Structures are given as C-alpha cells and as structure tokens.
C-alpha positions in Angstrom: -42.7 -97.6 114.0 -44.3 -100.7 112.5 -47.7 -102.2 113.3 -47.8 -105.8 112.3 -51.1 -107.2 110.8 -52.9 -104.0 111.3 -53.8 -102.7 107.8 -57.4 -101.7 107.6 -57.6 -102.6 103.9 -55.7 -105.9 103.5 -55.9 -106.9 107.2 -52.6 -108.8 107.1 -50.3 -106.0 106.1 -47.7 -104.2 108.2 -48.5 -100.5 108.7 -45.5 -98.1 108.9 -45.9 -94.9 110.9 -43.3 -92.5 109.5 -42.8 -88.9 108.5 -41.2 -87.1 105.6 -40.9 -83.5 104.3 -44.7 -83.4 103.8 -45.6 -84.5 107.4 -46.6 -87.7 109.2 -48.3 -90.6 107.4 -49.3 -94.3 107.9 -48.7 -96.7 105.0 -49.2 -100.4 104.5 -46.0 -102.1 103.3 -48.2 -104.9 101.7 -51.0 -103.2 99.8 -50.0 -99.6 99.7 -52.9 -98.2 101.8 -51.9 -94.7 102.9 -53.3 -92.0 105.1 -51.8 -88.6 106.1 -51.6 -88.0 109.9 -51.3 -85.0 112.0 -47.8 -84.4 113.4 -47.1 -85.7 116.9 -49.7 -88.5 116.8 -49.1 -91.2 119.4 -49.1 -95.0 118.9 -52.3 -95.3 120.9 -54.0 -92.7 118.8 -52.8 -94.4 115.6 -54.2 -97.8 116.8 -57.6 -96.1 117.3 -57.4 -94.6 113.8 -56.5 -97.9 112.2 -59.5 -99.5 113.9 -61.8 -96.7 112.8 -60.6 -96.9 109.2 -61.1 -100.7 109.3 -64.7 -100.2 110.5 -65.3 -97.6 107.8 -64.0 -99.9 105.0 -66.1 -102.8 106.3 -69.2 -100.6 106.5 -69.1 -99.8 102.8 -71.1 -102.9 101.8 -74.4 -102.9 100.0 -77.5 -103.3 102.2 -78.8 -106.2 100.1 -77.6 -108.4 97.3 -80.1 -106.7 95.0 -78.1 -103.5 95.3 -75.2 -105.1 93.5 -75.3 -104.6 89.7 
C-alpha cells in the first residue's frame, strides 16, 4: 500500500508499506527512509507510527542556537 506525502523524513515522499522474506517494512520511495514493522500492522496503525516518527524527527533540534557548533 502507498501513503502519498507521508514520509516523516522528507515530508513529500511516498511511503510504501510492504513485506519481504524478512518481514513487514515501511520505506519512502523518495528519500529511502525505512523502518521495520511488526507483521499484520494495519493502515491506521501505520499512519499513527508515521506521525510519531515525524514528531520524533522534528524534536531532535537543539534547544538554543548556542548549542550548534
């Protein structure tokens, strides 16, 4: 299944929900962002995970400009 403009890393990328011999995964077709998933995850659960991953990536900013070297 494809999720358009839902990549937590590049924001505009299409995320593919698929599985192979190693199990289920979600991968951005634009930037290559990839995460392993538990088997049998639903589309609603994946949407929640994508939002949580986006929040995690956005939260990794320095607290002040002085923290940047």
